[in-house]
C-alpha positions in Angstrom: 85.1 88.0 157.0 81.9 89.9 157.4 81.7 93.3 155.8 82.4 96.1 158.2 79.3 98.4 158.6 79.8 102.0 158.2 79.2 104.1 161.3 77.2 107.3 160.6 77.6 110.5 162.6 75.6 110.5 165.8 71.9 111.1 165.0 70.4 114.5 166.1 67.1 113.0 167.2 65.5 109.8 168.4 63.7 109.4 165.0 67.0 109.7 163.2 68.5 107.0 165.5 65.6 104.8 164.9 66.0 105.2 161.1 69.7 104.4 161.4 68.9 101.2 163.3 66.3 100.2 160.8 68.7 100.7 157.9 71.4 98.7 159.7 68.9 95.9 160.4 67.9 95.8 156.7 71.6 95.6 155.7 72.4 92.8 158.1 69.2 90.8 157.5 69.1 91.0 153.7 70.1 88.0 151.6 72.1 90.2 149.3 74.4 90.9 152.2 74.3 87.4 153.8 74.9 85.5 150.6 78.3 87.1 150.2 79.6 85.5 153.5 81.9 82.5 153.3 80.6 80.5 156.2 77.3 80.1 158.1 79.0 81.2 161.3 79.8 84.5 159.8 76.3 84.7 158.4 74.8 84.0 161.8 76.9 86.7 163.4 75.7 89.2 160.9 72.1 88.1 161.5 72.6 88.8 165.2 73.9 92.3 164.4 70.7 92.9 162.4 68.5 91.6 165.2 70.2 93.8 167.7 69.9 96.8 165.4 66.2 96.1 164.9 65.6 96.0 168.6 65.9 99.8 168.7 62.5 99.9 166.8 61.3 96.7 168.6 59.6 94.3 166.9 61.9 91.9 168.6 62.0 93.5 172.1 60.1 92.5 175.2 58.9 89.1 173.9 58.4 87.5 177.3 57.7 90.3 179.8 54.7 92.4 180.6 54.2 95.5 182.8 53.6 94.9 186.5 54.0 98.0 188.5 56.0 101.2 189.2 58.6 101.9 191.9 60.6 105.0 192.7 63.8 105.6 190.8 67.1 105.1 192.6 70.6 106.0 191.4 72.0 103.4 189.1 68.6 102.3 187.5 68.5 102.0 183.8 67.1 105.2 182.4 65.4 103.3 179.6 62.8 102.0 182.1 61.8 105.5 183.3 58.1 106.3 182.8 58.2 109.8 181.3 54.4 110.1 181.2 54.3 109.6 185.0 57.1 112.1 185.4 55.2 114.7 183.3 52.0 114.3 185.5 53.6 114.0 188.9 57.1 115.4 188.6 58.3 112.0 190.1 60.8 109.6 188.6 59.2 106.2 188.5 60.7 103.0 187.1 58.5 100.5 185.2 58.8 97.0 186.6 57.9 93.9 184.6 57.0 90.3 185.3 57.8 87.3 183.3 55.0 85.8 181.2 54.4 82.1 180.9 57.3 80.7 178.8 56.7 78.4 175.8 59.6 76.1 174.8 60.5 76.6 171.2 61.4 73.8 168.9 62.6 74.9 165.4 62.4 72.3 162.7 64.3 73.1 159.4 63.8 71.0 156.2 67.1 70.1 154.5 65.7 67.8 151.8 66.8 68.1 148.2 64.2 70.6 147.1 65.3 73.1 149.7 68.6 73.4 147.8 66.9 75.3 145.0 67.5 79.0 144.6 67.0 81.4 141.7 68.3 84.6 143.4 71.8 85.1 142.0 74.2 87.4 143.9 77.7 88.5 143.1 80.3 86.2 144.6 82.2 87.6 147.5 85.6 89.0 146.9 88.6 89.2 149.2 89.5 87.0 152.2 89.8 84.0 149.8 86.0 83.6 149.5 85.1 82.1 146.2 81.5 81.1 146.7 78.6 81.0 149.1 78.3 78.3 151.8 75.9 76.4 149.5 78.6 75.9 146.9 77.4 78.6 144.5 76.3 82.2 144.3 72.6 81.7 144.7 70.4 82.2 147.8 68.6 78.9 148.4 65.4 78.2 150.3 67.6 76.3 152.8 69.8 79.4 153.3 66.6 81.5 154.0 65.3 78.9 156.4 68.6 78.6 158.3 68.9 82.4 158.5 65.4 82.7 160.1 66.2 79.8 162.4 69.4 81.4 163.6 67.7 84.7 164.3 64.6 83.3 166.1 66.7 81.0 168.3 68.9 84.0 169.3 65.8 86.1 170.1 64.3 83.3 172.1 67.5 82.7 174.2 68.0 86.4 174.7 64.5 86.5 176.4 65.6 83.7 178.8 63.3 81.1 177.1 64.3 77.6 175.9 65.1 76.9 172.3 65.9 73.7 170.5 66.5 72.7 166.9 65.9 69.8 164.6 67.2 69.7 161.0 65.5 67.0 159.0 64.9 65.5 155.6 63.6 61.9 155.4 64.5 61.7 159.1 66.3 63.8 161.7 69.8 64.7 160.6 70.8 67.0 163.5 69.3 67.9 166.8 70.1 70.4 169.6 68.2 69.8 172.8 66.2 72.6 174.3 68.1 74.9 176.6 67.8 78.4 178.0 71.6 78.8 178.1 72.7 81.5 175.7 75.8 79.5 175.0 73.6 76.9 173.3 73.1 79.3 170.4 76.6 78.3 169.1 75.4 74.6 169.1 72.4 75.7 167.0 74.5 77.6 164.6 76.8 74.6 164.2 73.8 72.3 163.5 72.4 74.7 160.9 75.8 74.6 159.1 74.8 71.2 157.7 74.2 70.8 153.9 71.1 69.9 151.9 70.8 66.2 151.1 69.5 64.6 148.0 66.6 63.0 149.8 62.8 63.3 150.0 61.0 65.1 152.8 59.3 62.9 155.4 57.8 65.3 157.9 55.8 62.5 159.7 58.9 60.5 160.5 60.9 63.6 161.5 58.1 64.8 163.8 57.7 61.4 165.4 61.5 61.4 166.2 61.4 64.9 167.5 58.3 64.2 169.6 60.1 61.3 171.2 62.4 63.8 172.9 59.7 66.1 174.1 57.7 65.6 177.3 56.1 69.0 177.9 54.0 71.4 175.8 56.1 73.2 173.2 55.7 75.7 170.4 57.0 74.0 167.2 58.2 76.2 164.3 58.3 74.2 161.1 60.1 75.7 158.1 59.9 73.8 154.8 58.7 74.1 151.2 56.4 71.1 152.1 56.9 69.4 148.8 55.2 66.2 149.8 51.6 65.1 149.6 49.4 67.6 151.3 47.5 64.9 153.1 50.7 63.5 154.5 51.7 66.9 155.8 48.2 67.4 157.4 48.5 64.0 159.1 52.0 64.9 160.4 50.8 68.3 161.8 47.8 66.5 163.3 50.3 64.5 165.5 51.5 67.8 167.0 47.9 68.8 167.8 47.1 65.4 169.2 50.1 65.6 171.6 48.9 69.1 172.8 51.6 71.2 171.1 51.2 74.5 169.2 52.8 75.3 165.9 53.7 78.1 163.5 54.1 76.9 159.9 56.4 78.8 157.5 56.2 77.6 154.0 59.3 78.8 152.1 59.1 79.2 148.3 61.4 80.6 145.7 60.2 83.4 143.5 61.0 81.4 140.3 58.8 78.5 141.6 56.0 80.9 142.4 56.1 82.8 139.0 57.4 80.1 136.7 58.3 82.8 134.2 60.6 80.6 132.0 60.2 81.0 128.3 62.5 78.6 126.4 62.3 74.8 126.4 64.8 73.4 128.8 65.6 70.4 130.9 64.2 70.3 134.5 65.9 68.0 136.9 64.3 66.8 140.2 66.3 67.5 143.3 65.0 64.5 145.3 65.8 61.7 142.9 63.4 62.5 140.1 64.6 61.9 136.5 65.6 64.7 134.0 62.7 65.9 132.0 62.7 68.3 129.0 59.9 70.8 129.3 58.3 73.6 127.3 57.5 76.1 130.1 55.0 78.0 128.0 52.9 74.9 127.3 52.6 73.9 131.0 52.7 77.3 132.8 49.0 77.6 133.4 48.7 74.0 134.7 51.8 74.3 136.8 50.7 77.6 138.4 47.3 76.1 139.2 48.9 73.0 140.8 51.5 75.2 142.7 48.8 77.5 144.1 46.5 74.6 145.0 49.3 72.8 146.9 50.2 75.9 148.9 46.5 76.5 149.6 46.1 72.9 150.9 49.1 73.4 153.2 47.6 76.6 154.5 44.2 75.0 155.1 45.8 72.1 156.9 47.7 74.4 159.3 44.8 76.7 159.9 42.3 73.9 160.2 44.4 72.5 163.1 44.5 75.8 164.9 48.1 76.6 163.9 49.4 79.8 162.3 50.7 79.8 158.7 52.8 82.2 156.7 54.2 82.0 153.2 57.8 83.2 153.1 59.6 84.1 149.9 63.3 83.3 149.7 65.2 86.4 148.8 63.1 88.8 150.8 64.8 90.4 153.8 64.3 88.5 157.1 62.9 91.4 159.2 59.2 91.0 158.4 59.3 87.2 159.1 61.0 87.8 162.5 58.5 90.5 163.4 55.6 88.2 162.4 57.0 85.4 164.5 57.3 87.6 167.6 53.8 88.9 167.1 52.3 85.5 166.8 54.3 84.2 169.7 53.2 87.0 171.9 49.6 86.3 171.1 50.1 82.6 171.9 51.7 83.4 175.3 48.8 85.7 176.2 46.3 83.0 175.1 48.1 80.4 177.3 48.0 82.7 180.3 44.2 83.3 180.0 43.3 79.6 179.4 
C-alpha cells in the first residue's frame, strides 16, 4: 500500500502552509517515492495526492478559467474567491467570477516500445505488504514509468478542469486507447490503460498517429511522450501529419540520465531493447562519437517539433514530475489564449 504521509502541525502562516504543500507535492511526485509502490494504481493515487498538494501553490490551478467580473458576496460563498484588494479599497466584500475559456481536447500518446523499458535509476525495493519489486519487474525507474506518471497526472488535471482527455499507448501500433471524455470517472480507465507493460517492439510513430487520427474529428492538442528512438526524418513526417490535420502538439522527449551522460568505463555487452543483437563495447573508445550522435538526434527532434510550430521539452527520467506538469500547464494556457485571439 502507499506510504502514509506524515501530517505536520497546522502552519502558523500562509507561507508555511504553502511550503508544506510544496514539500508534500515533491514527496508524492518524486520517482524515489513512486518507484516503491507495488502497482500502477497505487502510484497513480499518490500522483494525484501530489497534484492536489501542488495546487496550493498553483501551477496546476485555474487551467481553463479567466476572470470575468465581480459580484457582491452573499452568505455561503467560497471565501477563496473574495477579492481582498477590492475590500481594502472599498470596504465591500466582492466575489471574483470567472468564465470558461475555449477548451482544447487533450490526446496523450505514450510510447511503450522496447527502448522505453530502460532505466538506470535504481531505488530500494519496497518492503512490507508483500511487495517485492516495482511494477516494471525490477527496482529501477524506467523511461516508461516516468511517461506513465506524467500521463496520469496530466489527464487528472485536465479532467478536473472539466476538459476532455483521451489516451493512446503505442509501440509499432496502438496497443491501448481510451476515448476522449470529460467524465472524471474516465480517469480510472486511463490509469488501467497505463498499467500495460513495455513490449519488445520498435517504435512506429507514423502508424500509431494515423490510427489515433482515425478516431479524431475535431481539433485537438496532442501530447506525445517518447524517447523518439527512430529515424528523425520519420518522426518529422509523423508530426507533420498532425500539423496537416490542423492539430496542435506538445512534444516531451524522455531520456534516461545514463543515456545522456554515457559515463560507463569498463568494456561490457550492450543489448538492444527492440530486437537488436548483443554487442560488446568499450565505452571509452566510443563515448565521444556516441555523445555527438545522441545530442544530434535530440537536436533533430527538437528542430522538427519547433519547425512545425509545436512545443518541445526534454524530460529526464528520475527528475521529480512537478516541473514537467507546471511546464505543460503554462504551455497549454498559452495555446488556449492563442486560440481565443485567432
